[in-house]
C-alpha positions as CSV (number, residue, x, y, z in Angstrom):
1,M,-10.5,224.6,25.4
2,K,-12.4,221.4,25.8
3,Q,-14.0,220.7,29.1
4,S,-12.9,217.0,28.9
5,N,-9.3,218.0,28.9
6,L,-9.4,220.1,32.0
7,K,-8.6,218.6,35.3
8,N,-10.7,218.7,38.4
9,M,-8.7,221.0,40.8
10,I,-9.2,222.7,44.0
11,V,-7.2,225.8,45.4
12,L,-7.0,226.3,49.0
13,R,-6.1,229.8,50.1
14,N,-5.9,231.8,53.3
15,L,-5.0,228.5,55.3
16,P,-4.7,228.8,59.0
17,S,-0.9,227.8,58.6
18,N,2.5,229.5,59.3
19,I,4.0,227.3,56.4
20,V,1.4,226.6,53.7
21,E,0.2,229.6,51.9
22,E,-1.7,227.8,49.2
23,A,-2.6,224.2,48.4
24,I,-3.6,222.9,44.9
25,I,-5.6,219.6,45.0
26,I,-6.0,217.7,41.7
27,L,-8.9,215.2,42.0
28,K,-9.0,211.9,40.0
29,T,-11.5,211.7,37.0
30,N,-14.8,211.1,37.8
31,K,-15.6,207.3,38.3
32,K,-18.9,205.6,39.7
33,I,-18.5,204.1,43.0
34,K,-20.5,201.9,44.9
35,Q,-19.6,202.9,48.3
36,V,-17.3,205.8,49.6
37,E,-14.5,204.3,51.8
38,K,-11.7,206.3,53.7
39,I,-8.3,204.9,52.7
40,E,-5.7,205.0,55.1
41,K,-2.0,204.6,54.4
42,D,0.4,202.9,56.9
43,K,2.4,205.8,58.5
44,K,5.5,203.8,59.3
45,I,8.3,205.8,58.7
46,E,11.9,204.8,59.3
47,K,13.6,207.5,61.9
48,E,17.0,206.6,60.8
49,N,19.5,209.4,60.3
50,F,17.1,212.0,59.0
51,D,18.7,215.2,58.2
52,K,17.4,218.5,59.3
53,E,16.0,219.2,55.7
54,D,14.5,215.8,55.4
55,R,12.6,216.7,58.9
56,K,11.7,220.0,57.4
57,K,10.2,218.5,54.2
58,D,8.3,215.6,56.4
59,Y,6.9,218.3,58.7
60,V,5.7,220.5,55.7
61,V,4.0,217.4,54.1
62,K,2.4,216.3,57.2
63,E,1.1,220.0,57.8
64,A,-0.2,220.0,54.4
65,E,-1.9,216.8,54.9
66,I,-3.5,218.0,58.1
67,L,-4.8,221.1,56.4
68,V,-6.2,219.2,53.6
69,S,-8.0,216.7,56.0
70,N,-9.3,219.5,58.2
71,Y,-10.5,221.3,54.9
72,I,-12.5,218.0,53.7
73,S,-14.0,217.1,57.2
74,R,-15.3,220.9,57.4
75,I,-17.1,220.4,54.0
76,E,-18.5,216.9,55.3
77,E,-19.8,218.7,58.4
78,K,-21.5,221.4,56.4
79,K,-23.3,218.7,54.4
80,K,-24.4,216.9,57.3
81,L,-25.7,220.2,58.8
82,K,-27.5,221.1,55.6
83,N,-29.2,217.6,55.4
84,I,-30.2,217.9,59.1
85,N,-31.8,221.5,58.3
86,N,-33.5,220.2,55.3
87,K,-35.1,217.5,57.3
88,K,-36.4,220.0,59.8
89,N,-37.8,222.3,57.2
90,N,-39.6,219.4,55.4
91,K,-41.2,218.5,58.8
92,K,-42.3,222.1,59.3
93,Y,-43.6,222.2,56.0
94,L,-45.6,219.2,56.3
95,K,-47.1,220.4,59.6
96,F,-47.9,223.6,58.0
97,R,-49.5,222.0,55.0
98,N,-51.8,219.9,57.1
99,Y,-52.7,222.7,59.3
100,S,-53.8,224.8,56.2
101,I,-55.7,221.9,54.8
102,I,-57.6,221.5,58.0
103,L,-58.4,225.2,58.4
104,S,-59.6,225.4,54.8
105,L,-61.9,222.4,55.2
106,I,-63.3,224.1,58.4
107,I,-63.8,227.2,56.8
108,L,-65.6,225.7,53.6
109,V,-68.0,223.7,56.2
110,E,-68.9,226.8,58.1
111,T,-69.6,228.6,54.9
112,I,-72.0,225.8,53.6
113,I,-73.6,225.9,57.0
114,L,-74.1,229.7,56.7
115,L,-75.5,229.5,53.3
116,I,-77.9,226.9,54.2
117,K,-79.4,228.8,57.1
């Protein structure tokens, strides 16, 4: 099977929901985008003569939307935390590197002084 024929899919399981057991998300094909933008739809729903089944379907769809949005927001939070941790680790690395360079220079100067005497 060719890789190009496969679709980008995500399967969400073990969701904290009483109704939705598993969610399958199919992503669009990869496109180069300049800037990530959040698209919001107008959620104006006419509430005229909804049957109970229509209400249930609407409830299930809304709950699925909420679960997917929560999942995506958790992924984004993890990325932010990872970036923050990387920045902290880079600062620590630079401090340690500078400290080790200074100490090695001091040791080198002291050995030269001891050899001269």
